[in-house]
N, C-alpha and C positions, 0 to 999 in steps of 0.2 A: 277425407281433403288431410284430415287433424290426423287419423293415423299416420302420416304421411310424416310430421312438424312433430310430432315428436320423437324418432329418431337425430335428426337433429338440436332440437330441445336439449335433446340426454347429454351429445358428441360435443354442446356447446357447455354447461354448465360443467365437464369430467377436465374438457384442455379449459376451465377458466378455473375451477381449485389444480389439476395440475399444475399449473404456470404458478399459480400461488405458493407452490408448496416447496419450486423450483429457489425460490428467495430464501432459503433459511441454511442458515450456513454459510461458511464460506464463499461470498460470493467477487469476482472482478465487479470493481463496480465505475475504476477511472481509470484511467495511462495521459502519465505529459509527455512528454520529446523531450529534452537539457532543455529548449528555446521557452516552454514552458508549453505550445502548441497541444490543444486535444488529441488524443492519437485513439480516444474511444473512452463510451462511460460520458456522464455527464455530473459537475461537481458540485452546481447544487445538491448531487446526491451523494457526493460524499461530507459534504457539509451537516446535511439533515443527520447522517446516519450515527458523525459523531454529535451531533445534539442533542442527539438520539439516547448518548451512552454506549453504545459501540464498540464492537475491539475492533480494529486498525490493524493493518496487515502490510506494510510496504516494502516492494519488492525492487530490487534494479541491476543493473548489471554492467561488466566490459567485457572489450572485444579488447586483443591483442594487439597492439601496431603493430604487427609486421604476419602474424600471421591468425589469419578469420575458423579460422580452425578450436583457435585456444578460446575459452572463454571461462569467464566468470557469471553466477547467480546467484544472486544469497535477497532475501527476504526476514523481514524481522518481524517482531512486534513491538507496535507503533504503546512505545513505551510512557510520552508525556504529545501531550496531542494543541492544538493553540489554532484559534480560527482566527485571521490576519483581517481584518477590518471588512467580514463577513464576504471576501470573497479569496481568499490563498487557505487553506489548509498546509500547516510546517506539522510533521512526523514527529519525533525529538527520538533515536532509537536506539535502549539503553548500551552500554560501555560490553564492553569483548573486551580481551583480553586481544591487541593485536595479530593480525595473519597473513599470511600472502603465497597466494597459488607457484605451488614446484610442480610447473611440468611436464618434466622432464618423467617426471615418477610418478605422476598419481595423485598427487594431495594436495594436503593445503598446509604450513606450515608456522610453527608460531614466527611470535617475534615479540624476540624476551625483552622486559621490563616497559611495557608495552601494552596500554591499551586505548579505543577510541568507540567515539563514540560522531549520530551522527545526526541534521539535519536536513528530514527530507523537506521538498512546498513545491509544491503542484507548479508553481512557478517555472519548474524546473534550474532551479535553485541549492545547490547544496554544501552546509556546511556544518566540514568535519574538525577535531578535534581531535588531536595525538598527545598525548596520557607517559610518563613514567611512570608508570603506577609501581612503584617501591619507595621513589623515591617523590613525587603529587606532583613532579616538574612538569608544567606545558612547555612540548619534545617541539606543537607543529600548527596550529590555524591553518584546514587550505579553505575558496570557497568552488566550486565550481563547476558548471555545467553537467545535470547529469535527468538522464527520464525516468517517470517513476511509474511501479501498474499500484494501481490500490485494491484493497481485499473490504469484505466488512466483511461479519460472522452477522448476519441476524438471525436472533432467532425466530422460533414458531410466532409469527402472523405477526412482528414489526409494519409492517403498513400500516393496519388495524386503524392507527392515531390517530391524533392531531397535529399542525404539521409543527412541527417543535420551536417554538421562537432560543430569543440568542440570551446566550449566557450571562448576561451580561446588564 
């Protein structure tokens, strides 16, 4: 009887060890739609990661309004992270030179004199700011519903420590 239990015990230990190893590196932890509804994961896991100081990336995209075969997808490092009232995560995307898709030629073109920054939010609200980078003048501020995908870069052994406390 003991001999038959040993292979199962070994298999359980191997599966457990592999599950812990799979949590290191960039991992999808949360996805919200444009209304803030949860599509994947647990927002508290994302909050835990932010409080732990782990790197976060945010992904989002759009389909062409008249041709669903045309789309853009973006992924950017979160340059500045905020936990709002312990319930929402906001990520500021570092400014980039403005761009627009050129679907006909299969490339992205620059918007001259335009830089862009975005605040992504787990509640589906996104705020964008466009600025003329030659003069510093704000060209446009917009808010629109946007679904976001949230990735965390887990170091090896990331879940071994205690639950992080609020940063205040």
